Biopython code that builds the backbone (N, CA, C, O; Angstrom):
import numpy as np
from Bio.PDB.StructureBuilder import StructureBuilder

atoms = [
    (1, "MET", "N", (-110.079, 136.035, -27.218)),
    (1, "MET", "CA", (-109.067, 135.014, -27.218)),
    (1, "MET", "C", (-109.196, 134.351, -28.633)),
    (1, "MET", "O", (-110.258, 133.967, -29.121)),
    (2, "GLU", "N", (-107.927, 134.272, -29.234)),
    (2, "GLU", "CA", (-107.927, 133.354, -30.279)),
    (2, "GLU", "C", (-107.797, 131.837, -29.947)),
    (2, "GLU", "O", (-106.892, 131.361, -29.261)),
    (3, "LYS", "N", (-108.840, 131.121, -30.535)),
    (3, "LYS", "CA", (-108.526, 129.584, -30.124)),
    (3, "LYS", "C", (-107.996, 128.594, -31.049)),
    (3, "LYS", "O", (-108.606, 127.747, -31.701)),
    (4, "ILE", "N", (-106.494, 128.905, -30.979)),
    (4, "ILE", "CA", (-105.793, 128.241, -31.793)),
    (4, "ILE", "C", (-105.982, 126.740, -31.919)),
    (4, "ILE", "O", (-105.842, 126.091, -32.955)),
    (5, "TRP", "N", (-106.344, 126.243, -30.630)),
    (5, "TRP", "CA", (-106.443, 124.675, -30.721)),
    (5, "TRP", "C", (-107.499, 124.142, -31.638)),
    (5, "TRP", "O", (-107.301, 123.024, -32.113)),
    (6, "LEU", "N", (-108.577, 124.776, -31.947)),
    (6, "LEU", "CA", (-109.427, 124.588, -33.067)),
    (6, "LEU", "C", (-108.756, 124.134, -34.437)),
    (6, "LEU", "O", (-109.249, 123.352, -35.249)),
    (7, "ASN", "N", (-107.722, 124.685, -34.512)),
    (7, "ASN", "CA", (-106.927, 124.301, -36.065)),
    (7, "ASN", "C", (-106.613, 122.878, -35.705)),
    (7, "ASN", "O", (-106.015, 122.368, -36.652)),
    (8, "ASN", "N", (-106.751, 122.163, -34.868)),
    (8, "ASN", "CA", (-106.239, 120.587, -34.771)),
    (8, "ASN", "C", (-107.444, 119.752, -34.643)),
    (8, "ASN", "O", (-107.261, 118.537, -34.581)),
    (9, "TYR", "N", (-108.840, 120.278, -34.585)),
    (9, "TYR", "CA", (-109.931, 119.553, -34.472)),
    (9, "TYR", "C", (-109.914, 118.917, -36.116)),
    (9, "TYR", "O", (-109.587, 119.526, -37.134)),
    (10, "PRO", "N", (-110.419, 117.376, -35.977)),
    (10, "PRO", "CA", (-110.761, 116.781, -36.983)),
    (10, "PRO", "C", (-111.959, 117.590, -37.759)),
    (10, "PRO", "O", (-112.702, 118.313, -37.096)),
    (11, "PRO", "N", (-112.145, 117.446, -39.285)),
    (11, "PRO", "CA", (-113.168, 117.913, -39.874)),
    (11, "PRO", "C", (-114.472, 117.714, -39.491)),
    (11, "PRO", "O", (-115.304, 118.602, -39.681)),
    (12, "TYR", "N", (-114.793, 116.558, -38.922)),
    (12, "TYR", "CA", (-115.972, 115.941, -38.499)),
    (12, "TYR", "C", (-116.450, 116.426, -37.027)),
    (12, "TYR", "O", (-117.517, 116.061, -36.534)),
    (13, "SER", "N", (-115.629, 117.199, -36.455)),
    (13, "SER", "CA", (-115.781, 117.578, -34.878)),
    (13, "SER", "C", (-116.080, 118.957, -34.870)),
    (13, "SER", "O", (-115.260, 119.790, -35.256)),
    (14, "PRO", "N", (-117.295, 119.273, -34.421)),
    (14, "PRO", "CA", (-117.660, 120.765, -34.259)),
    (14, "PRO", "C", (-116.864, 121.804, -33.499)),
    (14, "PRO", "O", (-116.069, 121.439, -32.632)),
    (15, "LYS", "N", (-117.025, 122.970, -33.760)),
    (15, "LYS", "CA", (-116.063, 123.845, -32.991)),
    (15, "LYS", "C", (-116.731, 124.205, -31.782)),
    (15, "LYS", "O", (-116.048, 124.506, -30.803)),
    (16, "THR", "N", (-118.432, 124.217, -31.699)),
    (16, "THR", "CA", (-119.057, 124.487, -30.743)),
    (16, "THR", "C", (-119.795, 123.430, -30.149)),
    (16, "THR", "O", (-119.651, 122.334, -30.691)),
    (17, "ILE", "N", (-120.486, 123.486, -29.248)),
    (17, "ILE", "CA", (-121.316, 122.614, -28.676)),
    (17, "ILE", "C", (-122.727, 123.276, -27.901)),
    (17, "ILE", "O", (-122.790, 124.033, -26.932)),
    (18, "GLU", "N", (-123.699, 122.736, -28.646)),
    (18, "GLU", "CA", (-124.917, 123.344, -28.020)),
    (18, "GLU", "C", (-125.452, 122.692, -26.807)),
    (18, "GLU", "O", (-126.167, 121.696, -26.919)),
    (19, "THR", "N", (-125.158, 123.176, -25.683)),
    (19, "THR", "CA", (-125.191, 122.427, -24.451)),
    (19, "THR", "C", (-126.827, 122.280, -23.981)),
    (19, "THR", "O", (-127.159, 121.317, -23.290)),
    (20, "ASP", "N", (-127.647, 123.125, -24.330)),
    (20, "ASP", "CA", (-129.010, 123.022, -23.935)),
    (20, "ASP", "C", (-129.862, 122.063, -24.928)),
    (20, "ASP", "O", (-131.090, 122.122, -24.873)),
    (21, "GLN", "N", (-129.187, 121.131, -25.886)),
    (21, "GLN", "CA", (-129.943, 120.330, -26.501)),
    (21, "GLN", "C", (-129.743, 118.786, -25.667)),
    (21, "GLN", "O", (-130.415, 117.840, -26.079)),
    (22, "TYR", "N", (-129.067, 118.641, -24.825)),
    (22, "TYR", "CA", (-128.874, 117.422, -24.256)),
    (22, "TYR", "C", (-129.203, 117.631, -22.686)),
    (22, "TYR", "O", (-128.968, 118.733, -22.189)),
    (23, "GLU", "N", (-129.791, 116.496, -21.830)),
    (23, "GLU", "CA", (-130.108, 116.899, -20.771)),
    (23, "GLU", "C", (-129.162, 116.185, -19.811)),
    (23, "GLU", "O", (-129.309, 116.365, -18.602)),
    (24, "SER", "N", (-127.974, 115.197, -20.384)),
    (24, "SER", "CA", (-126.899, 114.859, -19.194)),
    (24, "SER", "C", (-125.823, 114.552, -20.248)),
    (24, "SER", "O", (-126.032, 114.508, -21.460)),
    (25, "LEU", "N", (-124.540, 114.328, -19.581)),
    (25, "LEU", "CA", (-123.538, 113.822, -20.491)),
    (25, "LEU", "C", (-123.735, 112.470, -21.130)),
    (25, "LEU", "O", (-123.085, 112.280, -22.158)),
    (26, "VAL", "N", (-124.529, 111.482, -20.699)),
    (26, "VAL", "CA", (-124.605, 110.423, -21.266)),
    (26, "VAL", "C", (-125.573, 110.374, -22.238)),
    (26, "VAL", "O", (-125.534, 109.423, -23.019)),
    (27, "GLU", "N", (-126.705, 111.463, -22.388)),
    (27, "GLU", "CA", (-127.079, 111.834, -23.639)),
    (27, "GLU", "C", (-126.298, 112.157, -24.731)),
    (27, "GLU", "O", (-126.288, 111.572, -25.814)),
    (28, "MET", "N", (-125.504, 113.320, -24.326)),
    (28, "MET", "CA", (-124.524, 113.781, -25.245)),
    (28, "MET", "C", (-123.502, 112.507, -25.875)),
    (28, "MET", "O", (-123.211, 112.260, -27.046)),
    (29, "PHE", "N", (-123.169, 111.947, -24.837)),
    (29, "PHE", "CA", (-122.257, 110.670, -25.282)),
    (29, "PHE", "C", (-123.172, 109.814, -26.338)),
    (29, "PHE", "O", (-122.664, 109.647, -27.446)),
    (30, "GLU", "N", (-124.234, 109.357, -26.150)),
    (30, "GLU", "CA", (-124.871, 108.508, -26.875)),
    (30, "GLU", "C", (-125.265, 109.147, -28.260)),
    (30, "GLU", "O", (-125.426, 108.411, -29.233)),
    (31, "ALA", "N", (-125.427, 110.545, -28.359)),
    (31, "ALA", "CA", (-125.743, 111.005, -29.566)),
    (31, "ALA", "C", (-124.177, 110.910, -30.632)),
    (31, "ALA", "O", (-123.949, 110.654, -31.814)),
    (32, "ALA", "N", (-123.505, 111.209, -29.643)),
    (32, "ALA", "CA", (-121.901, 111.114, -30.423)),
    (32, "ALA", "C", (-121.622, 109.541, -30.879)),
    (32, "ALA", "O", (-120.991, 109.312, -31.911)),
    (33, "ILE", "N", (-122.109, 108.525, -30.081)),
    (33, "ILE", "CA", (-122.128, 106.973, -30.689)),
    (33, "ILE", "C", (-123.079, 107.038, -32.034)),
    (33, "ILE", "O", (-122.773, 106.388, -33.033)),
    (34, "GLN", "N", (-123.929, 107.640, -32.000)),
    (34, "GLN", "CA", (-124.919, 107.570, -33.060)),
    (34, "GLN", "C", (-124.260, 108.098, -34.452)),
    (34, "GLN", "O", (-124.294, 107.522, -35.539)),
    (35, "ARG", "N", (-123.760, 109.124, -34.191)),
    (35, "ARG", "CA", (-123.255, 109.942, -35.059)),
    (35, "ARG", "C", (-121.913, 109.713, -35.807)),
    (35, "ARG", "O", (-121.573, 110.179, -36.895)),
    (36, "HIS", "N", (-121.104, 108.735, -34.819)),
    (36, "HIS", "CA", (-119.558, 108.343, -35.278)),
    (36, "HIS", "C", (-119.113, 107.286, -34.421)),
    (36, "HIS", "O", (-118.235, 107.256, -33.558)),
    (37, "PRO", "N", (-119.977, 106.355, -34.885)),
    (37, "PRO", "CA", (-119.612, 104.929, -34.150)),
    (37, "PRO", "C", (-118.090, 104.271, -34.240)),
    (37, "PRO", "O", (-117.576, 103.630, -33.324)),
    (38, "ASP", "N", (-117.508, 104.535, -35.442)),
    (38, "ASP", "CA", (-116.342, 104.000, -35.934)),
    (38, "ASP", "C", (-115.245, 105.364, -35.975)),
    (38, "ASP", "O", (-114.206, 105.253, -36.626)),
    (39, "ILE", "N", (-115.451, 106.208, -35.487)),
    (39, "ILE", "CA", (-114.459, 107.157, -35.493)),
    (39, "ILE", "C", (-113.690, 107.343, -34.031)),
    (39, "ILE", "O", (-114.309, 107.389, -32.969)),
    (40, "PRO", "N", (-112.429, 107.430, -34.126)),
    (40, "PRO", "CA", (-111.756, 107.192, -32.865)),
    (40, "PRO", "C", (-112.456, 108.538, -31.763)),
    (40, "PRO", "O", (-112.598, 109.733, -32.020)),
    (41, "ALA", "N", (-112.782, 107.785, -30.533)),
    (41, "ALA", "CA", (-113.307, 108.779, -29.539)),
    (41, "ALA", "C", (-111.955, 109.298, -28.420)),
    (41, "ALA", "O", (-111.833, 110.447, -27.995)),
    (42, "TYR", "N", (-111.083, 108.206, -28.117)),
    (42, "TYR", "CA", (-109.684, 108.291, -27.604)),
    (42, "TYR", "C", (-108.651, 107.590, -28.501)),
    (42, "TYR", "O", (-108.875, 106.627, -29.233)),
    (43, "ILE", "N", (-107.414, 108.269, -28.314)),
    (43, "ILE", "CA", (-106.258, 107.443, -28.522)),
    (43, "ILE", "C", (-105.193, 107.882, -27.472)),
    (43, "ILE", "O", (-104.867, 109.008, -27.096)),
    (44, "ASN", "N", (-104.843, 106.896, -27.188)),
    (44, "ASN", "CA", (-103.435, 106.771, -26.109)),
    (44, "ASN", "C", (-102.629, 105.626, -26.097)),
    (44, "ASN", "O", (-102.976, 104.445, -26.070)),
    (45, "MET", "N", (-101.375, 106.181, -26.125)),
    (45, "MET", "CA", (-100.240, 105.460, -26.318)),
    (45, "MET", "C", (-100.390, 104.243, -27.248)),
    (45, "MET", "O", (-100.242, 103.081, -26.870)),
    (46, "GLY", "N", (-100.731, 104.662, -28.637)),
    (46, "GLY", "CA", (-101.031, 104.194, -29.796)),
    (46, "GLY", "C", (-101.971, 103.265, -30.035)),
    (46, "GLY", "O", (-101.934, 102.496, -30.995)),
    (47, "GLN", "N", (-103.045, 103.300, -28.988)),
    (47, "GLN", "CA", (-104.294, 102.605, -28.940)),
    (47, "GLN", "C", (-105.461, 103.426, -29.134)),
    (47, "GLN", "O", (-105.615, 104.499, -28.552)),
    (48, "VAL", "N", (-106.385, 102.871, -30.049)),
    (48, "VAL", "CA", (-107.638, 103.853, -30.565)),
    (48, "VAL", "C", (-108.763, 103.224, -29.984)),
    (48, "VAL", "O", (-108.863, 102.000, -30.082)),
    (49, "LEU", "N", (-109.854, 104.060, -29.236)),
    (49, "LEU", "CA", (-111.115, 103.438, -28.650)),
    (49, "LEU", "C", (-111.988, 104.264, -29.473)),
    (49, "LEU", "O", (-111.975, 105.490, -29.370)),
    (50, "THR", "N", (-112.807, 103.593, -30.353)),
    (50, "THR", "CA", (-113.646, 104.139, -31.118)),
    (50, "THR", "C", (-115.141, 104.302, -30.282)),
    (50, "THR", "O", (-115.432, 103.513, -29.383)),
    (51, "PHE", "N", (-115.904, 105.244, -30.628)),
    (51, "PHE", "CA", (-117.074, 105.160, -29.925)),
    (51, "PHE", "C", (-117.950, 104.109, -29.517)),
    (51, "PHE", "O", (-118.517, 104.021, -28.428)),
    (52, "ARG", "N", (-118.026, 103.153, -30.684)),
    (52, "ARG", "CA", (-118.807, 101.961, -30.484)),
    (52, "ARG", "C", (-118.215, 101.354, -29.376)),
    (52, "ARG", "O", (-118.936, 101.093, -28.413)),
    (53, "LYS", "N", (-116.502, 100.966, -29.332)),
    (53, "LYS", "CA", (-116.116, 100.252, -28.356)),
    (53, "LYS", "C", (-116.253, 101.039, -27.008)),
    (53, "LYS", "O", (-116.666, 100.378, -26.055)),
    (54, "LEU", "N", (-116.003, 102.184, -26.827)),
    (54, "LEU", "CA", (-116.262, 102.740, -25.848)),
    (54, "LEU", "C", (-117.804, 102.562, -25.152)),
    (54, "LEU", "O", (-118.018, 102.332, -23.962)),
    (55, "GLU", "N", (-118.574, 102.691, -25.966)),
    (55, "GLU", "CA", (-119.995, 102.248, -25.786)),
    (55, "GLU", "C", (-120.016, 100.841, -24.951)),
    (55, "GLU", "O", (-120.272, 100.699, -23.756)),
    (56, "GLU", "N", (-119.714, 99.956, -25.801)),
    (56, "GLU", "CA", (-119.648, 98.527, -25.203)),
    (56, "GLU", "C", (-119.022, 98.332, -24.016)),
    (56, "GLU", "O", (-119.552, 97.664, -23.128)),
    (57, "ARG", "N", (-117.799, 98.912, -23.879)),
    (57, "ARG", "CA", (-117.065, 98.859, -22.705)),
    (57, "ARG", "C", (-117.612, 99.615, -21.484)),
    (57, "ARG", "O", (-117.682, 99.112, -20.363)),
    (58, "SER", "N", (-117.971, 100.786, -21.775)),
    (58, "SER", "CA", (-118.603, 101.482, -20.530)),
    (58, "SER", "C", (-120.055, 100.762, -20.264)),
    (58, "SER", "O", (-120.383, 100.825, -19.079)),
    (59, "ARG", "N", (-120.853, 100.192, -20.990)),
    (59, "ARG", "CA", (-122.001, 99.544, -20.641)),
    (59, "ARG", "C", (-121.782, 98.136, -19.811)),
    (59, "ARG", "O", (-122.516, 97.672, -18.938)),
    (60, "SER", "N", (-120.427, 97.536, -20.394)),
    (60, "SER", "CA", (-120.160, 96.425, -19.604)),
    (60, "SER", "C", (-119.651, 96.867, -17.952)),
    (60, "SER", "O", (-119.803, 96.148, -16.964)),
    (61, "PHE", "N", (-119.148, 97.957, -17.970)),
    (61, "PHE", "CA", (-118.474, 98.417, -16.860)),
    (61, "PHE", "C", (-119.836, 98.863, -15.965)),
    (61, "PHE", "O", (-119.902, 98.565, -14.773)),
    (62, "ALA", "N", (-120.483, 99.305, -16.372)),
    (62, "ALA", "CA", (-121.768, 99.974, -15.750)),
    (62, "ALA", "C", (-122.433, 98.412, -15.339)),
    (62, "ALA", "O", (-122.351, 98.120, -14.146)),
    (63, "ALA", "N", (-122.925, 97.647, -16.037)),
    (63, "ALA", "CA", (-123.558, 96.285, -15.679)),
    (63, "ALA", "C", (-122.698, 95.600, -14.680)),
    (63, "ALA", "O", (-123.305, 94.850, -13.916)),
    (64, "TYR", "N", (-121.219, 95.713, -14.500)),
    (64, "TYR", "CA", (-120.504, 95.344, -13.221)),
    (64, "TYR", "C", (-120.828, 95.820, -11.860)),
    (64, "TYR", "O", (-121.021, 95.220, -10.802)),
    (65, "LEU", "N", (-120.835, 97.253, -12.237)),
    (65, "LEU", "CA", (-121.044, 98.129, -10.872)),
    (65, "LEU", "C", (-122.303, 97.945, -10.604)),
    (65, "LEU", "O", (-122.463, 98.138, -9.399)),
    (66, "GLN", "N", (-123.549, 97.591, -11.266)),
    (66, "GLN", "CA", (-124.751, 97.217, -10.801)),
    (66, "GLN", "C", (-125.229, 96.104, -10.284)),
    (66, "GLN", "O", (-126.046, 96.004, -9.368)),
    (67, "ASN", "N", (-124.583, 95.064, -11.028)),
    (67, "ASN", "CA", (-124.701, 93.650, -10.751)),
    (67, "ASN", "C", (-123.901, 92.997, -9.971)),
    (67, "ASN", "O", (-124.383, 92.249, -9.121)),
    (68, "GLU", "N", (-122.597, 93.140, -10.096)),
    (68, "GLU", "CA", (-121.541, 92.445, -8.858)),
    (68, "GLU", "C", (-121.359, 93.187, -7.870)),
    (68, "GLU", "O", (-121.112, 92.622, -6.805)),
    (69, "LEU", "N", (-121.425, 94.812, -7.903)),
    (69, "LEU", "CA", (-121.096, 95.332, -6.571)),
    (69, "LEU", "C", (-122.445, 95.924, -6.008)),
    (69, "LEU", "O", (-122.522, 96.375, -4.865)),
    (70, "ARG", "N", (-123.330, 95.895, -6.746)),
    (70, "ARG", "CA", (-124.687, 96.168, -6.172)),
    (70, "ARG", "C", (-124.755, 97.675, -5.956)),
    (70, "ARG", "O", (-125.386, 98.080, -4.979)),
    (71, "LEU", "N", (-124.064, 98.686, -6.913)),
    (71, "LEU", "CA", (-124.272, 99.957, -6.594)),
    (71, "LEU", "C", (-125.604, 100.415, -7.346)),
    (71, "LEU", "O", (-125.828, 100.157, -8.528)),
    (72, "LYS", "N", (-126.374, 101.059, -6.586)),
    (72, "LYS", "CA", (-127.617, 101.661, -7.167)),
    (72, "LYS", "C", (-127.370, 103.373, -7.718)),
    (72, "LYS", "O", (-126.377, 104.052, -7.457)),
    (73, "LYS", "N", (-128.355, 103.730, -8.387)),
    (73, "LYS", "CA", (-128.419, 105.176, -8.786)),
    (73, "LYS", "C", (-128.236, 105.998, -7.646)),
    (73, "LYS", "O", (-128.939, 105.849, -6.646)),
    (74, "GLY", "N", (-127.325, 106.873, -7.724)),
    (74, "GLY", "CA", (-127.099, 108.057, -6.587)),
    (74, "GLY", "C", (-126.247, 107.545, -5.569)),
    (74, "GLY", "O", (-126.134, 108.181, -4.521)),
    (75, "ASP", "N", (-125.603, 106.424, -5.751)),
    (75, "ASP", "CA", (-124.448, 105.983, -4.634)),
    (75, "ASP", "C", (-123.364, 106.757, -5.282)),
    (75, "ASP", "O", (-123.388, 106.993, -6.489)),
    (76, "ARG", "N", (-122.309, 107.198, -4.411)),
    (76, "ARG", "CA", (-121.020, 107.693, -4.472)),
    (76, "ARG", "C", (-120.000, 106.565, -4.732)),
    (76, "ARG", "O", (-119.984, 105.435, -4.244)),
    (77, "ILE", "N", (-119.061, 107.194, -5.708)),
    (77, "ILE", "CA", (-118.058, 106.357, -6.109)),
    (77, "ILE", "C", (-116.844, 107.757, -6.271)),
    (77, "ILE", "O", (-117.063, 108.951, -6.475)),
    (78, "ALA", "N", (-115.628, 107.062, -6.094)),
    (78, "ALA", "CA", (-114.366, 108.001, -6.569)),
    (78, "ALA", "C", (-113.581, 107.288, -7.764)),
    (78, "ALA", "O", (-113.520, 106.066, -7.900)),
    (79, "LEU", "N", (-113.103, 108.048, -8.448)),
    (79, "LEU", "CA", (-112.416, 107.394, -9.918)),
    (79, "LEU", "C", (-110.859, 107.812, -9.523)),
    (79, "LEU", "O", (-110.648, 109.017, -9.663)),
    (80, "MET", "N", (-109.899, 107.145, -9.124)),
    (80, "MET", "CA", (-108.840, 107.438, -8.943)),
    (80, "MET", "C", (-107.896, 106.763, -10.005)),
    (80, "MET", "O", (-107.649, 105.592, -9.715)),
    (81, "MET", "N", (-107.407, 107.135, -10.965)),
    (81, "MET", "CA", (-106.660, 106.124, -12.273)),
    (81, "MET", "C", (-106.004, 107.396, -12.988)),
    (81, "MET", "O", (-106.356, 108.576, -12.960)),
    (82, "PRO", "N", (-104.940, 106.774, -13.637)),
    (82, "PRO", "CA", (-103.985, 107.408, -14.686)),
    (82, "PRO", "C", (-104.746, 107.598, -16.011)),
    (82, "PRO", "O", (-105.516, 106.812, -16.563)),
    (83, "ASN", "N", (-104.384, 108.725, -16.360)),
    (83, "ASN", "CA", (-105.043, 109.232, -17.598)),
    (83, "ASN", "C", (-104.811, 108.211, -18.917)),
    (83, "ASN", "O", (-104.041, 108.481, -19.838)),
    (84, "LEU", "N", (-105.536, 107.119, -18.844)),
    (84, "LEU", "CA", (-105.517, 105.975, -19.689)),
    (84, "LEU", "C", (-106.930, 105.637, -20.337)),
    (84, "LEU", "O", (-108.046, 105.864, -19.869)),
    (85, "LEU", "N", (-106.606, 105.077, -21.453)),
    (85, "LEU", "CA", (-108.246, 104.491, -22.028)),
    (85, "LEU", "C", (-109.155, 103.801, -20.952)),
    (85, "LEU", "O", (-110.374, 103.820, -21.121)),
    (86, "GLN", "N", (-108.685, 103.277, -20.005)),
    (86, "GLN", "CA", (-109.707, 102.778, -18.788)),
    (86, "GLN", "C", (-110.388, 103.727, -18.267)),
    (86, "GLN", "O", (-111.462, 103.440, -17.738)),
    (87, "TYR", "N", (-109.848, 105.330, -18.293)),
    (87, "TYR", "CA", (-110.594, 106.362, -17.460)),
    (87, "TYR", "C", (-111.817, 106.522, -18.144)),
    (87, "TYR", "O", (-112.846, 106.356, -17.489)),
    (88, "PRO", "N", (-111.907, 106.845, -19.471)),
    (88, "PRO", "CA", (-113.268, 107.208, -20.051)),
    (88, "PRO", "C", (-114.452, 105.842, -20.066)),
    (88, "PRO", "O", (-115.680, 105.916, -20.012)),
    (89, "ILE", "N", (-113.577, 104.623, -20.158)),
    (89, "ILE", "CA", (-114.611, 103.765, -19.751)),
    (89, "ILE", "C", (-115.319, 103.689, -18.466)),
    (89, "ILE", "O", (-116.524, 103.554, -18.255)),
    (90, "ALA", "N", (-114.224, 103.814, -17.556)),
    (90, "ALA", "CA", (-114.915, 103.740, -16.239)),
    (90, "ALA", "C", (-115.541, 104.949, -15.740)),
    (90, "ALA", "O", (-116.169, 104.778, -14.695)),
    (91, "LEU", "N", (-115.537, 106.242, -16.257)),
    (91, "LEU", "CA", (-116.295, 107.676, -16.151)),
    (91, "LEU", "C", (-117.714, 107.175, -16.795)),
    (91, "LEU", "O", (-118.713, 107.017, -16.093)),
    (92, "PHE", "N", (-117.694, 106.935, -18.256)),
    (92, "PHE", "CA", (-118.993, 106.586, -18.842)),
    (92, "PHE", "C", (-119.781, 105.512, -18.421)),
    (92, "PHE", "O", (-121.008, 105.574, -18.504)),
    (93, "GLY", "N", (-119.132, 104.418, -17.925)),
    (93, "GLY", "CA", (-119.810, 103.537, -17.020)),
    (93, "GLY", "C", (-120.491, 103.859, -15.910)),
    (93, "GLY", "O", (-121.651, 103.525, -15.670)),
    (94, "ALA", "N", (-119.693, 104.589, -15.141)),
    (94, "ALA", "CA", (-120.234, 104.936, -13.802)),
    (94, "ALA", "C", (-121.539, 106.087, -14.141)),
    (94, "ALA", "O", (-122.617, 106.056, -13.547)),
    (95, "LEU", "N", (-121.235, 106.931, -15.049)),
    (95, "LEU", "CA", (-122.567, 107.852, -15.371)),
    (95, "LEU", "C", (-123.726, 106.765, -16.014)),
    (95, "LEU", "O", (-124.892, 106.980, -15.684)),
    (96, "ARG", "N", (-123.520, 105.915, -16.679)),
    (96, "ARG", "CA", (-124.412, 105.051, -17.207)),
    (96, "ARG", "C", (-125.196, 104.302, -16.142)),
    (96, "ARG", "O", (-126.380, 103.985, -16.257)),
    (97, "ALA", "N", (-124.356, 104.030, -15.007)),
    (97, "ALA", "CA", (-125.041, 103.475, -13.940)),
    (97, "ALA", "C", (-125.567, 104.259, -12.977)),
    (97, "ALA", "O", (-125.956, 103.857, -11.880)),
    (98, "GLY", "N", (-125.591, 105.677, -13.474)),
    (98, "GLY", "CA", (-126.309, 106.449, -12.355)),
    (98, "GLY", "C", (-125.543, 106.879, -11.131)),
    (98, "GLY", "O", (-126.095, 107.352, -10.138)),
    (99, "LEU", "N", (-124.457, 106.722, -11.228)),
    (99, "LEU", "CA", (-123.354, 106.747, -10.014)),
    (99, "LEU", "C", (-123.121, 108.229, -9.989)),
    (99, "LEU", "O", (-123.355, 108.883, -11.006)),
    (100, "VAL", "N", (-122.625, 108.867, -8.774)),
    (100, "VAL", "CA", (-121.989, 110.019, -8.546)),
    (100, "VAL", "C", (-120.950, 110.177, -7.996)),
    (100, "VAL", "O", (-120.735, 109.427, -7.043)),
    (101, "TRP", "N", (-120.046, 111.051, -8.309)),
    (101, "TRP", "CA", (-118.686, 111.051, -8.097)),
    (101, "TRP", "C", (-118.517, 112.516, -7.672)),
    (101, "TRP", "O", (-117.403, 112.950, -7.380)),
]
sb = StructureBuilder()
sb.init_structure("model")
sb.init_model(0)
sb.init_chain("A")
sb.init_seg("    ")
for serial, (resi, resn, name, xyz) in enumerate(atoms, 1):
    if name == "N":
        sb.init_residue(resn, " ", resi, " ")
    sb.init_atom(name, np.array(xyz, "f"), 0.0, 1.0, " ", f" {name:<3s}", serial, name[0])
structure = sb.get_structure()
């Protein structure tokens, strides 16, 4: 199959991912933050969320889940939200907190 979508990838974005080099999605996410802190991670409705901002906001959300809601590693949650910039913040925040969905 011809992967025509790869033509739209920015030059800094790899065309393949070595999945065995990461233990988890959080580890892969943290590696991306280190490599590309100021590059857009997500763009939606004219708003840009860089990897650095995504890290800051997902850490804040993880702290909220752990400290305010008292959720613990292994607790289950459900994420039901529209496909907006808040979704990756909630997703990575939940992963950072060790939650399962």
